[in-house]
N, C-alpha and C positions, 0 to 999 in steps of 0.2 A: 569854335567848337568842332573844327574839322579833325582835331586830334582824337576825339572820341570814336571816330570811324576807323581809325587805324588799328590793325591787329596788335594784340599784346603778345610778346614773345617770352619764352622761357629758355634759359641756358642749361644745356645738359652736357654731360661728358660721356663719351662712348664707354660702355662697360667691358668691352673686349680688352683683355690684359695687355695685348701688344699694340693697342691703338690709343685709347684714352684721349682722343682729340675732343675739344669743346665744339659744340654746335648749337645753333639757335633753332627753335621750333615754334611756329605760330600756334595759337589756340585752336585753329581750324584743323591742323594736321596732328595735334597732340593726342596720341592714343596710348600713351605710356611707353613710347619707344625707349629702349635701353641702348640701342646700337646706332651708329652713324649711318649704316647702310647694310645692304643685303650681304655683302661679303663678310663683314664682322658678325652678323647674326648667324649666318650659316656655319662659320668656323666655330663659334661658341656652342651652337646646337650640336655639332659633331662631337665636340668634347663632352658635352652633357650626356649624349647618347652612349658614348664609349664608356663613361663612368657608370652609367646605369647597367649596361651589359655586364661589366665587370662585377658589380654588386650582385646581380642576378646569378652569374655563373659561380660565385662563391657561396651562394646559399644552397640549402639542401634541395629545394625545388629545382634550382638551376642545374644541379648535378644530375637529378633524375631526368630533366629535359634533355640534357646532353647525352645521357645514356640511351634514351629512346631514339634520338636523332641518329646517333652512331649505329645503333642496331638496324634501323631502317636503311641507312646508307649501305651498310655491309650486305644486307639482303638484296638491295638493288644492284650492287656491283657483282655479287655472285650470280644473280639471274642474268645480268648483261654478259658476263663472261661465258656463261653456259650457252646463251643464245648465239653469241659470236662464234664460239667453237663449233656449234652445230651448223652454222652457215658456211664456215670456212672449209668444212669437210668436202663439200661439193663444189664450191666456188673458189677457184684459185686465180681469178682475174685480178688485174691491178685495180686498186681503189684510189681514185683521184680525190684528194682532199686539199683544202687550202691549208698550207702549213705556215704561212707568214701573212702578216698584215701590217699596214702602216698605222702607227699611232700618232695622231696629231696632237700637239700641245695646245692646251686651252689658251686663247688669246688674252684671258684676263689674268694678269699677274700684277703684283705690287712690288716686284723686285727692283723696278726702276723708280719707284716712289711716285708713280703717276697719281695714285689716289690722294697722296699728301699734297702734291702740287695742285690738283684740282681744288682741294679744300682751301689752300692758301689763296688761290686765284679768286674764289668767292669771298673770302675774308677781306682781301684787299679791295674788292669792288664795294663792299658794304662800308668800309672805312672811308674810301674816297667820296662816296655819296653822303656820308653821315647817317646812313641807314643801317638797319639790321635786316638780314636776308634769311628767310626760312630755308633750312637745309633741304627740305623735302619738296616744297611747292614753289619756292622763289618769291613769295610775298615779301614786300618790304614795309618796314615800319621803324618807329623810333623808341618804342617802349619795351622795357623788360619788367616782368613780374618779379619784384624782389622778395616776395613772401612765399613763393612756391616751394613746397617741401616734396622732394621726390621720394617715392617709397621703395 
């Protein structure tokens, strides 16, 4: 009866269009995840937000919002130019400003296929042991729920 104590797993496929890798998730971690990890989730969310902004900007309300933002921006710029001109009449000293900065590249990239290699490493481990490994918490078990319908 020890098999009843083991977690039951579900097989999912990442919903990110450029990923689509299969992964297993235990019932303890299952919260309706659609993506294999944070990077896929953030990438898809960025696309969703971009599409929502585009829909809003094409609507009548979006055009009015853009009009109001542009009006406020032009007023701020005009006031700033007026204040700067007023200051420069009496102050002709040099203004030291930082004109350059170093931009560091983020260390997280998938151009070398590291995320895919990590996934295959975990997959190989589970096959060697004859067990299924949860993608999120690392729990191991042997059972897959064949009747689970993802929504």
